[in-house]
Structures are given as C-alpha cells and as structure tokens.
C-alpha positions as CSV (number, residue, x, y, z in Angstrom):
1,M,113.1,137.8,77.2
2,T,113.6,141.3,78.8
3,E,111.7,142.4,81.9
4,E,109.6,144.9,79.9
5,K,108.8,142.3,77.3
6,A,107.9,139.8,80.0
7,L,105.4,142.3,81.5
8,G,104.5,143.3,77.9
9,N,101.2,145.1,77.4
10,E,99.4,143.0,80.0
11,L,99.3,145.8,82.5
12,N,97.0,148.6,81.7
13,V,99.6,151.4,82.3
14,A,99.6,154.4,80.0
15,P,103.0,155.0,78.3
16,P,104.6,158.3,78.7
17,T,103.5,161.0,76.2
18,D,105.8,162.8,73.8
19,Q,105.9,165.8,76.3
20,Q,107.0,163.5,79.1
21,E,110.5,162.3,79.6
22,S,110.7,158.5,79.5
23,P,112.0,157.2,82.8
24,P,115.1,154.9,82.8
25,K,114.5,151.3,81.8
26,S,114.7,150.0,85.4
27,Q,112.4,152.8,86.6
28,Q,109.8,151.7,83.9
29,V,109.9,148.2,85.2
30,L,109.5,149.4,88.8
31,I,106.4,151.4,87.8
32,L,104.9,148.5,86.1
33,K,105.4,146.2,89.1
34,L,104.0,148.8,91.5
35,E,100.9,149.2,89.3
36,L,100.3,145.5,89.3
37,L,100.8,144.9,93.0
38,K,98.4,147.7,93.8
39,K,95.7,145.5,92.1
40,I,96.5,142.5,94.2
41,D,94.5,142.2,97.5
42,V,97.3,141.2,99.8
43,F,99.5,144.2,98.6
44,K,97.1,147.0,98.0
45,H,96.8,147.7,101.7
46,L,100.5,148.4,102.1
47,S,101.6,152.0,102.2
48,E,103.2,153.4,99.0
49,Q,106.6,153.5,100.8
50,N,106.4,149.9,102.0
51,L,105.1,148.6,98.7
52,Q,108.1,150.3,97.0
53,Q,110.4,148.7,99.5
54,V,109.0,145.2,98.7
55,V,109.4,145.8,95.0
56,E,112.9,147.1,95.1
57,K,114.2,144.4,97.4
58,S,112.5,141.4,95.7
59,P,114.5,139.7,93.0
60,D,113.0,139.1,89.6
61,I,112.8,135.6,88.2
62,I,112.3,134.8,84.5
63,I,111.6,131.1,83.7
64,K,110.9,129.3,80.5
65,K,108.0,127.1,79.8
66,D,108.1,123.7,81.7
67,E,111.0,125.0,83.8
68,L,110.8,123.8,87.4
69,L,110.5,126.5,90.1
70,F,110.4,124.3,93.2
71,E,109.6,120.7,94.1
72,E,107.2,119.1,96.6
73,G,109.1,118.6,99.9
74,S,111.6,121.5,99.4
75,L,112.2,123.9,102.2
76,E,113.2,127.2,100.7
77,K,111.2,129.9,102.4
78,K,110.0,132.1,99.6
79,M,106.7,133.1,98.0
80,Y,106.2,134.3,94.4
81,V,104.0,136.9,92.6
82,I,103.2,136.3,88.9
83,L,104.0,139.5,87.0
84,S,103.3,137.8,83.6
85,G,102.8,134.3,82.3
86,E,101.3,131.2,84.0
87,I,102.5,128.8,86.6
88,L,101.3,125.2,87.1
89,I,100.9,123.9,90.6
90,Y,100.9,120.1,90.8
91,K,101.4,117.1,93.1
92,K,103.0,114.0,91.6
93,T,101.1,113.5,88.4
94,K,98.0,115.4,89.5
95,N,97.6,119.0,88.3
96,I,96.1,121.2,91.0
97,A,95.9,124.7,89.5
98,V,97.2,127.0,86.8
99,L,97.9,130.4,88.3
100,K,98.0,133.6,86.2
101,Q,99.2,137.2,86.3
102,G,98.4,138.9,89.6
103,E,98.2,135.7,91.6
104,Y,100.7,134.6,94.2
105,F,101.7,131.2,95.5
106,G,104.2,129.5,97.8
107,E,103.3,131.6,100.8
108,I,102.2,128.7,103.1
109,I,105.8,127.7,103.8
110,L,106.4,131.2,105.2
111,I,103.6,130.6,107.8
112,D,103.9,127.0,108.8
113,H,107.6,126.4,108.0
114,L,106.8,122.8,106.8
115,P,108.1,121.3,103.5
116,R,106.2,122.3,100.4
117,S,103.1,120.2,99.8
118,A,103.2,120.6,96.0
119,S,105.5,121.5,93.1
120,A,105.5,124.5,90.8
121,K,106.7,124.9,87.2
122,A,106.3,127.4,84.3
123,Y,103.1,126.6,82.3
124,T,104.2,129.3,79.9
125,D,107.2,131.6,79.9
126,A,106.8,133.6,83.1
127,F,108.1,136.6,84.9
128,L,108.0,136.4,88.7
129,M,108.8,138.5,91.8
130,E,110.4,136.5,94.7
131,I,109.6,137.5,98.3
132,D,111.7,136.0,101.0
133,E,110.9,135.4,104.6
134,N,112.4,138.6,105.9
135,L,110.4,140.8,103.5
136,F,107.3,138.8,104.3
137,Q,107.7,139.3,108.0
138,K,108.6,142.9,107.8
139,Y,106.0,144.2,105.4
140,I,103.1,141.8,105.1
141,T,102.6,140.2,108.5
142,T,102.7,143.7,110.1
143,S,99.6,144.7,108.1
144,S,96.4,143.3,109.5
145,K,94.5,144.1,106.3
146,A,97.1,142.3,104.2
147,L,96.9,139.2,106.5
148,F,93.0,139.3,106.3
149,E,93.2,139.3,102.5
150,M,95.6,136.4,102.6
151,M,93.2,134.5,104.9
152,R,90.4,135.2,102.4
153,V,92.5,133.7,99.6
154,F,93.3,130.6,101.8
155,N,89.7,130.1,102.5
156,Q,88.7,130.4,98.8
157,R,91.4,127.9,97.9
158,L,90.2,125.5,100.6
159,R,86.6,125.8,99.3
160,N,87.7,125.1,95.8
161,D,89.7,122.1,97.0
162,L,86.7,120.7,98.9
163,V,84.4,121.1,95.9
164,T,87.0,119.3,93.7
165,M,87.4,116.5,96.3
166,A,83.6,116.1,96.4
167,I,83.4,115.8,92.6
168,D,86.3,113.4,92.5
169,S,84.8,111.3,95.3
170,Q,81.4,111.1,93.5
171,K,83.1,110.1,90.3
172,L,85.0,107.4,92.1
173,C,81.9,106.2,93.9
174,N,80.0,106.0,90.5
175,F,82.9,104.1,88.9
176,T,83.2,101.7,91.8
177,H,79.5,101.0,91.8
178,D,79.6,100.2,88.0
179,M,82.6,97.9,88.5
180,G,80.3,95.8,90.7
181,N,77.8,95.6,87.9
182,C,80.4,94.5,85.5
183,L,81.2,91.5,87.7
184,I,77.7,90.2,87.6
185,S,78.4,88.6,84.2
186,L,81.0,86.4,85.8
187,E,78.3,84.5,87.7
188,G,76.8,83.2,84.4
189,S,80.3,82.3,83.2
190,Q,81.0,80.4,86.5
191,R,77.8,78.4,86.1
192,M,78.6,77.4,82.5
193,L,82.2,76.4,83.6
194,K,80.8,74.3,86.4
195,D,78.5,72.5,84.0
196,L,81.5,71.9,81.7
197,V,83.5,70.4,84.6
198,S,80.6,68.1,85.5
199,A,80.5,66.9,81.9
200,L,84.2,66.3,81.9
201,Q,84.0,64.4,85.1
202,G,81.4,62.2,83.6
203,T,77.6,62.1,83.9
204,Q,77.5,58.5,85.1
205,K,79.4,56.5,87.6
206,K,81.1,54.4,85.0
207,H,82.5,57.5,83.3
208,R,86.1,58.5,83.9
209,N,87.3,62.0,84.4
210,R,88.6,63.7,81.2
211,Q,92.2,64.8,81.2
212,G,92.5,68.4,82.4
213,S,89.2,68.5,84.3
214,D,91.0,69.0,87.7
215,K,92.9,72.0,86.3
216,I,89.6,73.5,85.0
217,K,88.1,72.9,88.4
218,K,91.0,74.7,90.2
219,S,90.8,77.6,87.7
220,I,87.1,78.0,88.4
221,S,87.8,78.0,92.2
222,T,90.4,80.7,91.7
223,L,88.1,82.7,89.4
224,L,85.3,82.5,92.1
225,S,87.7,83.6,94.8
226,V,89.0,86.6,92.9
227,R,85.4,87.6,92.0
228,N,84.3,87.4,95.6
229,N,87.4,89.4,96.7
230,L,86.6,92.1,94.2
231,V,83.0,92.3,95.3
232,T,84.1,92.7,98.9
233,M,86.6,95.4,98.1
234,I,84.0,97.3,96.1
235,D,81.6,97.1,99.0
236,Q,84.3,98.3,101.4
237,S,85.1,101.2,99.0
238,L,81.5,102.3,98.8
239,A,81.1,102.0,102.5
240,C,84.1,104.3,103.0
241,V,82.7,106.9,100.6
242,K,79.3,106.8,102.3
243,K,81.0,107.0,105.8
244,T,79.2,103.9,107.0
245,R,80.8,101.5,109.5
246,A,81.3,98.0,108.3
247,K,82.4,95.2,110.7
248,Y,86.1,94.4,110.2
249,V,86.2,90.6,110.2
250,K,89.2,88.7,111.4
251,T,89.6,84.9,111.6
252,E,92.2,82.8,113.4
253,L,94.0,80.9,110.7
254,S,97.4,79.7,109.6
255,I,99.1,82.2,107.3
256,I,100.8,79.5,105.0
257,P,97.7,78.6,102.9
258,L,97.0,82.2,102.2
259,I,100.6,82.8,101.1
260,E,100.4,79.8,98.7
261,E,97.0,80.9,97.4
262,T,98.3,84.5,96.8
263,I,101.4,83.3,94.9
264,A,99.2,81.0,92.7
265,E,96.8,83.8,91.9
266,I,99.4,86.4,90.9
267,S,101.8,84.1,89.2
268,C,100.6,85.4,85.8
269,H,101.2,89.1,86.7
270,K,103.6,90.8,84.3
271,Y,106.1,91.5,87.1
272,V,105.9,88.1,88.7
273,K,105.6,85.8,85.6
274,G,108.8,83.7,85.2
275,K,110.1,84.5,88.6
276,A,110.9,81.7,91.1
277,I,108.9,82.2,94.3
278,E,109.8,80.0,97.2
279,V,108.1,79.9,100.6
280,K,110.6,79.2,103.5
281,V,109.0,78.3,106.8
282,K,110.9,78.2,110.0
283,G,109.3,75.8,112.5
284,T,105.5,75.5,112.7
285,P,103.9,79.0,112.4
286,K,101.2,79.6,115.0
287,K,97.8,80.7,114.0
288,V,97.1,84.4,114.0
289,C,93.9,86.4,113.8
290,F,93.7,88.4,110.6
291,N,91.4,89.7,107.8
292,Y,91.9,87.2,105.0
293,L,91.4,89.6,102.1
294,D,93.4,92.5,103.4
295,I,96.4,90.4,104.3
296,K,96.2,88.9,100.8
297,R,96.3,92.5,99.5
298,V,99.5,93.1,101.5
299,L,101.1,89.9,100.1
300,Q,100.1,90.8,96.6
301,N,101.6,94.3,96.8
302,L,104.9,93.1,98.4
303,I,105.4,90.1,96.0
304,I,104.5,92.2,92.9
305,N,106.9,94.9,94.0
306,A,109.6,92.3,94.5
307,G,108.9,90.9,91.1
308,Y,109.2,94.3,89.5
309,I,112.7,94.9,90.9
310,S,113.9,91.3,90.3
311,E,115.8,90.2,87.1
312,K,113.9,88.3,84.4
313,D,114.6,84.9,85.8
314,G,115.2,86.1,89.4
315,S,114.1,84.6,92.7
316,I,111.8,85.9,95.4
317,H,111.7,84.3,98.9
318,V,108.9,84.5,101.3
319,H,110.1,83.8,104.9
320,V,107.7,82.9,107.7
321,K,108.7,82.4,111.4
322,N,107.3,82.8,114.9
323,L,108.4,85.7,117.0
324,K,107.7,86.1,120.7
325,S,104.4,87.8,120.3
326,A,103.7,87.6,116.5
327,V,104.2,85.8,113.3
328,E,106.7,87.6,111.0
329,I,106.4,87.4,107.2
330,R,109.4,88.6,105.1
331,V,109.3,89.1,101.3
332,Q,112.8,89.2,99.9
333,D,114.1,90.2,96.5
334,Y,117.6,90.2,95.1
335,G,117.4,93.3,93.0
336,A,119.2,96.6,93.0
337,G,118.1,97.7,96.5
338,I,116.5,101.1,97.4
339,P,118.6,104.2,96.8
340,E,119.5,106.0,100.1
341,K,117.9,109.3,99.0
342,I,114.4,107.8,98.6
343,Q,114.5,105.4,101.6
344,P,112.9,108.1,103.9
345,L,109.9,108.2,101.6
346,I,109.1,104.5,101.6
347,L,106.0,103.6,103.7
348,K,105.5,107.4,104.3
349,E,104.7,108.8,100.9
350,T,102.9,107.6,97.7
351,Y,106.3,107.1,96.0
352,T,106.8,104.7,93.1
353,T,109.4,103.9,90.5
354,K,107.0,102.0,88.2
355,S,106.0,103.9,85.0
356,D,102.5,102.6,85.5
357,G,102.4,102.8,89.3
358,N,100.9,105.3,91.6
359,G,102.6,104.6,95.0
360,F,99.4,103.6,96.7
361,G,100.4,99.9,97.3
362,L,102.8,100.4,100.2
363,M,100.6,103.0,101.8
364,S,97.7,100.4,101.7
365,C,100.0,97.8,103.3
366,R,100.9,100.2,106.1
367,E,97.2,101.0,106.8
368,I,96.2,97.3,106.9
369,I,99.1,96.1,109.1
370,V,99.4,99.0,111.5
371,D,95.9,100.4,111.7
372,H,93.8,97.3,111.4
373,H,96.1,94.5,112.8
374,Q,98.2,96.4,115.3
375,G,101.3,94.9,113.7
376,M,104.4,96.6,112.3
377,I,105.8,96.9,108.7
378,D,109.3,97.9,107.7
379,F,112.1,97.1,105.3
380,E,115.8,96.4,105.1
381,T,117.7,97.2,102.0
382,E,121.3,97.1,100.6
383,V,122.1,98.7,97.3
384,G,123.2,96.1,94.8
385,K,122.0,93.2,96.9
386,G,118.2,93.5,97.4
387,T,115.5,94.4,99.7
388,I,113.3,92.7,102.4
389,F,109.9,94.1,103.3
390,Y,108.6,92.5,106.5
391,F,105.5,92.7,108.6
392,T,104.1,91.1,111.7
393,L,100.7,89.8,112.8
394,P,100.3,89.5,116.6
395,Y,99.0,86.3,118.1
396,K,96.4,88.1,120.1
397,I,94.6,91.4,119.3
C-alpha cells in the first residue's frame, strides 16, 4: 500500500489540472497531509511554517488490519494522527473506541509521562503520522490555542466515558436486581427438600432414618448457605451502585470451620474437582474478627486459582498458623509458578491467564484483606515448583 493509496480520495483535495505541472510524488503526499491537518482542531492554529515542520519531521506509519501499534503499559512517548483508515483503542478485552481519519490519539503520555492506559491496533489498514515528544513540545505546547483545542477534546472524551460508565452501571444494577429475583424460586425448592428430609427421617418415633437422608440434609444446608451468600452479595452490590452505606459486619470466630466449609462448597468446581486439598494447622489458631462472607470469597478465589494451576490429580495445601499479631492463611499449589515478567502485575492489575477469567478475583481479595480487614496479602513463587498466596487477619482491629 503506497502513501498516496493509503490517503486515497478520502481528502477533498483537487488534483492538478492538465495545465499544471504535477508535483513530485513526495510533494503530493506532503500537500495531502497539510490539507488534512489544517482540518484538525489541534493543528489548524499552527502557522503554515510550523505545520509544515511537523509534517516533514513526523515519520509515516502504515499498518495492516489487526496489527498492534502499542500495548497498555508501554512507555514510548509518541502520539499519532490518523491520515486514513481506522484504529481500535481497547483495554484488555473491552473495546473503548474506534477512531477514524482526522482523529489523533496517544497524546496523554506526552503530558503525564505515565504508562499507556490502553492498547491500540489497526481496525482496518491504516496510514498514520507519528509525532514524538520533541515535536510535541516544540510546536504544539507553545500554541495556547492548540492546547485549548486539546483540552476540549480531553473534556469531550471524559464526558463520553462518564456517559458510558453510567449506562454500564445501570445495566449492571438492573442485572444484579434481576439475579435476586431468580433466587426467589430456591426458597420453594428448599421447603420441598426439607419436607423430603422429614419424610426420609420418619414421620413417627418408631421409624428409622432412610439411608442417605443425612447427605440430603447436608446438601440442603449448603444450598441454603450459598443462596444466603448470593443474596447478601447482591444487596452489597446494589448498595455500592446506589452509594448507600451498609454496615460492615465482623464477627470474632475461628477461621478453621470457614476454611473447611469453603473447601466443601467449591469441591465440585471444574478447577478444583479431583484435586486433593489438605488443611494443615500449626498449633491452635486464635480467634480473629472478620466478615464471614468476604473471607470466604478470598478463600474461594485463592483455592480455585490454585486448582487451575495444579495438575489433574495435584495437591493443594492450606496452611494456618498464629503470628505475633495476626493469623496467617497460606494457600499453596505445586504448579508451574508465576513467570517473572508478570509477577509485578499480580495483586495490582486485573491480570488473568484463564481463558474464561477476567482478573477480578485477586483484586477483590486485596480489597477485602487490606481495605476491610487491615491485613496484608502477598505471594511467593518459584518457577517450576509452585506458588503460595498468603494473607493475614489481625487479632484486634
């Protein structure tokens, strides 16, 4: 794809007449670029001479459809102007925007010097102009009108993002509310199951329990516990969306029954099923004050993650011991370990290696342990030998 073809007939620039001498090929491209930039707010206020300097000193980039331009977290200090084609801006698996001819992007890093907050790739074949930090500082930041136009674009993008966030938040709120309605049917099922257990245990004193009635009774108890947990989480989610304050309830308890209950409840999870999970307790763990449901969520996430990385018939160990000022819980797997290059992202970004994951689990764990329980959470890993995620719950808060 040549530069002229990349620009194509998308620019409304009259071709030279028969009486006019056609400028050299490179000069034609320069004219097309200048005409386009004059239509872009941030550049139209530059003098003809400065604008020409920007165009002449800015490299051209031609990229094919789906070709990556830059990744989230990268540090190269460059912005880009779309001369033709379209560019997709995205974050992880969420598409943010599709930018078209005449739009620019990537300029934020030239202002705040922080890692890029999103990735960019070609949505179609695209022809771009690259502006580095030196050109940006020399020609754009020295023009107050150009900076004002850039601020206006920032503001519009922010407004659009806020509108999108409000719409997504409302959709999530509606969905969460309807999930609660779906759980209502479980109440009827629970009553029928309780009647069944009563029948299996006998309706008269002389009757003996039918075989399996104890298992059914335990299953009903687990079903009721899970249902109540879901209702509580739904209520908490709705309260968060509505910005209402709900009391965060903590109870002083032993952590061991909760660990055992959690293991029993998630034993049928696809990443945990078939794995040997052993609880190893050192001494007699002291009671700690914690939110029962939230610490169960932490244990669920850590054990499921350990199950995902473990071999088919692998083992997972949950260690519990007293420290000087807290109880420490360690979830240990014997998998491949965490590669060194992604270790800095763990517990700091929504990173996941699961094809069906979203990376929210560990972020949720950090919020629960650090923000709500004033504990700490971290990990130790060795490539080829496994990983230990551990957290603490202080004795007194």
